[in-house]
C-alpha positions as CSV (number, residue, x, y, z in Angstrom):
1,X,77.0,77.2,111.9
2,X,75.2,78.8,114.8
3,X,71.7,80.3,115.1
4,X,71.6,83.9,116.4
5,X,68.8,85.0,118.6
6,X,66.0,86.5,116.4
7,X,66.4,83.9,113.7
8,X,69.5,85.3,111.9
9,X,72.5,83.0,111.2
10,X,76.0,83.3,112.4
11,X,78.0,81.6,109.7
12,X,81.3,79.9,110.0
13,X,84.0,82.6,109.5
14,X,85.3,80.8,106.5
15,X,82.0,81.5,104.7
16,X,82.9,85.2,104.6
17,X,85.7,84.7,102.1
18,X,88.5,87.1,101.4
19,X,87.5,90.8,101.5
20,X,89.3,93.0,99.0
21,X,89.0,96.7,99.8
22,X,88.5,99.1,96.9
23,X,86.1,101.2,94.9
24,X,84.4,102.8,97.9
25,X,83.2,99.5,99.3
26,X,84.5,96.0,100.4
27,X,84.1,93.2,97.9
28,X,83.3,89.7,99.2
29,X,85.0,87.3,96.8
30,X,82.3,84.6,97.5
31,X,79.2,86.7,97.6
32,X,79.6,89.8,95.5
33,X,79.8,93.4,96.5
34,X,78.9,94.3,100.1
35,X,78.7,97.9,101.0
36,X,79.8,98.6,104.5
37,X,79.8,102.3,105.4
38,X,81.2,104.3,108.3
39,X,79.2,106.8,110.4
40,X,78.2,110.1,108.7
41,X,78.4,108.4,105.3
42,X,82.1,107.8,105.5
43,X,83.4,104.5,104.3
44,X,84.2,101.9,106.9
45,X,87.9,102.1,107.6
46,X,88.5,98.7,108.9
47,X,86.9,95.6,107.5
48,X,89.6,93.0,107.1
49,X,90.7,89.6,105.8
50,X,89.5,86.5,107.6
51,X,91.8,83.5,107.9
52,X,91.3,80.1,109.6
53,X,93.9,77.7,111.1
54,X,94.7,74.8,108.9
55,X,93.0,71.4,109.6
56,X,94.7,69.7,112.5
57,X,96.4,73.0,113.7
58,X,97.1,72.5,117.4
59,X,95.3,74.8,119.9
60,X,97.4,76.2,122.8
61,X,95.7,77.8,125.8
62,X,97.3,80.1,128.4
63,X,96.5,79.9,132.2
64,X,93.3,81.8,131.6
65,X,92.0,79.4,128.9
66,X,92.7,81.9,126.1
67,X,94.1,80.7,122.9
68,X,97.8,81.6,122.3
69,X,98.1,80.3,118.8
70,X,95.6,82.7,117.2
71,X,97.4,85.4,115.2
72,X,95.8,88.8,115.1
73,X,95.1,88.4,111.4
74,X,92.8,85.5,112.0
75,X,90.3,87.6,113.9
76,X,90.5,90.7,111.6
77,X,92.8,93.1,109.9
78,X,95.7,93.7,112.4
79,X,95.7,97.5,111.9
80,X,91.9,97.6,112.7
81,X,92.4,95.5,115.9
82,X,95.2,97.8,117.1
83,X,93.3,100.9,116.3
84,X,90.4,99.6,118.4
85,X,92.7,98.8,121.3
86,X,94.1,102.3,121.1
87,X,90.6,103.9,121.2
88,X,89.6,101.8,124.1
89,X,92.7,102.7,126.0
90,X,92.3,106.4,125.3
91,X,88.6,106.6,126.2
92,X,87.5,108.1,129.5
93,X,84.3,106.1,129.9
94,X,84.2,103.1,127.6
95,X,81.4,100.6,127.6
96,X,81.7,97.0,126.3
97,X,78.3,95.6,125.2
98,X,78.6,91.8,125.0
99,X,76.0,90.2,122.7
100,X,75.0,86.7,121.5
101,X,77.7,86.8,118.8
102,X,80.3,86.6,121.6
103,X,78.5,83.6,123.1
104,X,78.5,81.7,119.8
105,X,82.2,82.6,119.3
106,X,82.9,80.9,122.7
107,X,84.5,84.2,123.8
108,X,83.9,83.7,127.5
109,X,87.5,83.1,128.6
110,X,88.9,85.8,126.3
111,X,86.4,88.4,127.5
112,X,87.0,87.5,131.2
113,X,90.7,88.0,130.7
114,X,90.2,91.4,128.9
115,X,87.8,92.6,131.7
116,X,90.4,91.7,134.4
117,X,93.2,93.5,132.5
118,X,91.3,96.7,131.6
119,X,88.6,97.2,134.2
120,X,86.3,98.2,131.3
121,X,82.6,98.4,132.2
122,X,80.6,95.6,130.5
123,X,76.9,94.8,130.0
124,X,74.8,92.5,127.9
125,X,71.6,93.4,126.1
126,X,68.6,91.8,127.7
127,X,67.5,88.5,126.0
128,X,71.0,87.9,124.5
129,X,73.0,84.9,125.5
130,X,75.4,85.7,128.2
131,X,79.0,84.6,128.6
132,X,79.9,86.0,132.1
133,X,79.3,82.9,134.3
134,X,80.9,83.9,137.5
135,X,80.9,87.0,139.8
136,X,82.8,89.7,137.8
137,X,83.1,93.2,139.2
138,X,83.4,94.7,135.7
139,X,80.1,93.2,134.5
140,X,77.0,95.2,135.5
141,X,74.2,93.1,134.1
142,X,71.7,93.8,131.3
143,X,70.7,96.9,129.5
144,X,67.6,97.5,127.3
145,X,65.0,96.1,129.8
146,X,61.6,97.7,130.2
147,X,62.4,98.2,133.9
148,X,65.1,100.6,133.0
149,X,68.9,100.6,133.6
150,X,71.6,102.6,135.2
151,X,72.9,105.5,133.2
152,X,75.9,104.0,131.4
153,X,75.3,104.0,127.7
154,X,74.4,107.7,127.6
155,X,77.5,108.8,129.4
156,X,80.0,106.5,127.6
157,X,82.4,108.2,125.2
158,X,83.1,104.9,123.5
159,X,80.7,102.0,122.9
160,X,82.1,98.7,121.8
161,X,79.4,96.3,120.4
162,X,81.0,92.8,120.6
163,X,78.7,90.5,118.7
164,X,75.7,92.7,119.7
165,X,73.0,94.1,117.4
166,X,72.2,97.8,117.0
167,X,68.6,97.4,118.1
168,X,66.3,99.1,120.6
169,X,68.3,97.6,123.5
170,X,71.2,99.9,122.8
171,X,69.0,102.8,121.5
172,X,69.9,101.7,117.9
173,X,73.3,103.1,118.7
174,X,72.0,106.5,117.4
175,X,73.6,109.8,118.6
176,X,70.5,110.4,120.8
177,X,71.3,107.3,122.8
178,X,75.1,107.9,123.1
179,X,77.1,110.7,124.6
180,X,77.7,113.6,122.2
181,X,80.8,112.8,120.1
182,X,81.0,109.2,121.3
183,X,82.7,106.7,119.1
184,X,81.2,103.3,118.1
185,X,83.2,100.1,117.5
186,X,81.4,97.1,116.1
187,X,82.9,93.6,116.1
188,X,81.1,90.7,114.4
189,X,81.8,87.5,112.5
190,X,78.8,88.1,110.3
191,X,79.4,90.8,107.6
192,X,75.7,91.3,107.2
193,X,75.4,92.3,110.8
194,X,78.0,95.0,110.3
195,X,76.0,96.3,107.3
196,X,72.8,96.6,109.4
197,X,71.7,99.5,111.6
198,X,74.0,102.2,112.8
199,X,77.3,102.4,111.0
200,X,80.4,102.3,113.1
201,X,83.4,104.6,113.4
202,X,85.4,101.3,113.3
203,X,84.0,98.0,112.1
204,X,85.9,94.8,112.5
205,X,84.8,91.7,110.6
206,X,86.2,88.8,112.7
207,X,85.8,86.3,115.4
208,X,85.0,88.1,118.7
209,X,87.1,85.7,120.7
210,X,90.1,86.2,118.5
211,X,89.7,90.0,118.4
212,X,89.4,90.3,122.2
213,X,92.3,88.0,122.8
214,X,94.4,90.2,120.5
215,X,93.3,93.3,122.5
216,X,94.5,91.7,125.7
217,X,97.9,91.0,124.2
218,X,98.2,94.6,122.9
219,X,97.1,95.9,126.3
220,X,99.8,94.0,128.1
221,X,102.4,94.9,125.5
222,X,101.7,98.6,125.7
223,X,101.0,98.8,129.4
224,X,97.7,100.7,128.9
225,X,96.1,102.1,132.0
226,X,93.0,100.5,133.5
227,X,89.6,102.1,133.5
228,X,89.1,101.7,137.2
229,X,87.8,105.3,137.9
230,X,84.9,105.1,135.4
231,X,84.2,101.5,136.5
232,X,83.8,102.8,140.1
233,X,81.3,105.4,138.9
234,X,79.4,102.8,136.9
235,X,79.3,100.4,139.8
236,X,77.8,103.1,142.0
237,X,75.2,103.9,139.5
238,X,74.3,100.3,139.1
239,X,74.0,99.8,142.9
240,X,71.8,102.9,143.2
241,X,69.6,101.7,140.3
242,X,69.0,98.3,141.9
243,X,68.5,99.7,145.4
244,X,64.8,100.2,144.6
245,X,64.3,96.5,144.6
246,X,67.0,95.4,147.0
247,X,66.0,97.8,149.8
248,X,62.3,97.0,149.7
249,X,61.0,95.8,153.1
250,X,60.0,92.2,153.2
251,X,56.3,91.5,152.6
252,X,54.4,90.1,155.6
253,X,54.2,86.3,155.8
254,X,51.4,84.6,154.0
255,X,48.9,83.0,156.4
256,X,46.2,81.8,154.1
257,X,43.7,84.0,155.9
258,X,41.9,86.8,154.2
């Protein structure tokens, strides 16, 4: 069990049970009916089955520290994971918002690998626990701070919330905060989180680390193009935004005299 910022719980994935799709909503075999709806009152098209490795199942890591033994189905419904990868690849200006849910899923290595493969622009909501622990050109800091932020969210045609909440820091993921016609993907291990706030065009109930690792495998298998052009624009905007603090002349030395 993990404690999510703000007092909410991130349960062990096994607590979510097997979700059976039907009747206009998804049914949680352990906890009763759980309505999860898509944007514009459409039903969520991609909430899948959670599976866990058996006790004693060996863990194999690649050279990047990403698990190789995790099947796509453990993280979420394979079709949903693939659909998300296709949307990310097809987007012109995607933005990956990495929240505390990714931290509690220990998704650091998987996310680092995905960023290097895709050149997707990434940020973290202020106050969330971060997972980028080394200089990473694709990671452009925090959003949602009172001091402002570079114009990224408003110009992104695809927003991917990876273990991040749809609160004020992302404009509640409402159409007014996103580019017109932008798609929203949400990934979370907690089914209750997916049912809160803005409904997604594609919602994936699964472990963020497993889902991102699966995206990387699909990216390599299909040879998708990198998002380097949009990343360059985003980096320039971030640099210009921070210049107001970076380029301020140094204050005169303190002498103790008044």
